N, C-alpha and C positions, 0 to 999 in steps of 0.2 A: 739152488733153489729151482724145482721144475714147475713151470707155469705155461698156461696157454693149451689150446686145444687144436690137434691135428687130425684131419681125416686121412686115414692111411690104408693101404691094401696089404692083406695077407698074401703071401706067395702060395704056391701049390702045395708047400710042406707045412704051412700054417706058421711061417716066420713073419715076423714084423720088423721092418726097418726103423730102427730108432732115428729120429731126426738128427741130423748132424750137429745141431746147436746143444743137444743134451749129452752127447757122447763124452766130451772132455770131463764133466762132472761125475757120470758114471764110471769112467776110468779111474778118476781120483778116488772115488768114495767106495768102489767095489771091485775094482780090477776086472769089471766085466761080468762079475758074479751077481746075479740077480734072483730074487725069489719072487715067484708067481704064484698067487692063490686066488681062489674063489671068494668073493665077498657075499654075504647074504642079501646086499642090495641089488644084486644081479650083474655085477661087474667083475672083471679080474683086477687084481692090485699087483703091482709090480714095485718092489722095493730093492734098493741096493741091499747086499747082504748085511752090511754093517748097521743100517737102520732097521732091518727085519729082526736081527737077533735079540735086542732088548725087548721087542713086542713079543716074540716068541717065548722068551723067559717069562714074562708076566703072565702069558696065557697059560703056560704050563703049571703055573702055581695056583690057578683058580680052581676052587673045588668043583667036583662034578656031580654032587648029589642032586643039585637041581637039574632036572632034565633039560630045560631050555638053555641053561648055562653050558651044560654038557654039550648040547647040539651045536650050539655056536662055536665053542672051542674045538668040536670035532671038524666042522665045516672049515674054519680058518686055518687050523694047525694041520688037518688031515688031508687038505688039497695042496698044501705048501710044496713047491717044487723048485729046487735050485737050478738054474739055468745059466749058461754062459753065452754072452753075446759072442757072435763070430767077429772075424777081423773086419767085416764090412758093417758091423753094428747091427746085425740081425739077431732077433731074439725068438727062439722057438716057443710058441704057446702050445703046450701039450693038448692032444686031441681031446681028452676028458675035460679039461678046462674050458677049452673052447666051446664044447657042447653044452656045459653047464651055463655059461654065459651067453649062449646062443649067437656066438660070432660067426659071421659069414665072411665073404671077401673084404668088404669095407668095413673098417672099425673107427672108432674115435680113441685117440690117446690123449688123456687130459692130465696135464701136470697138476699136482696137488701139494707143492711144496717140497716134502722129503720123499715123495714116491709118486707113482703114476697110476691112474685107472684106465682101464680099456673097457669100453662099451660097444654094443652093437649100436649101428646108427639109430635104430628105432627106440632102443632103450634110452640112449642119450637125448633124443627128441623129448622123450617122456619125462626125463629128469629136468630138462629145461622148462617144461610146462609146469612142473611141480615147484621149481625155484621161482618162476615168475608169480605164481599164486602166493607163495611164501612171503614175496616182497609187499604183498598187500596187507599182511598181518603185522600190526605195530609190535605184538609180543614177540613174533620170531625175530624182528629187527633189533629188539632190545639188547640182546647179546653182542650186537656190533657197536654198542655206543663208544663213542670216541673215536671210531674208525671211518674215515671218509670213504663211501663207497661211490 
């Protein structure tokens, strides 16, 4: 399970060094093969290939007659890129995806259970502001009933 947030630097080639604590699980679940794609919320998502495949299969079966559904499918599947972490745990983030997510030198790598999200520092700060506002809404918290937060 991937959890926690790390501030990381991209190198000159757009590679991200995955923190050492996550590498054993990535090696176990994906043999270093990861799928990186753009998400409509404004971040990149990084999935072990074994986690990504069932998601891609489900998305591929969604009808595309609805323009909004087709657009979401196009963004998520159409930007998916299989990448292999190198021997030092670095993962290349393709330039087109870095541009879509507005990633600069400093990024946030956020563990989300079975995958990661990669945010620009500014976008991550905005997400945290939205999350804090949501904590003030009792309806938003209702779905967490029975979970100690």
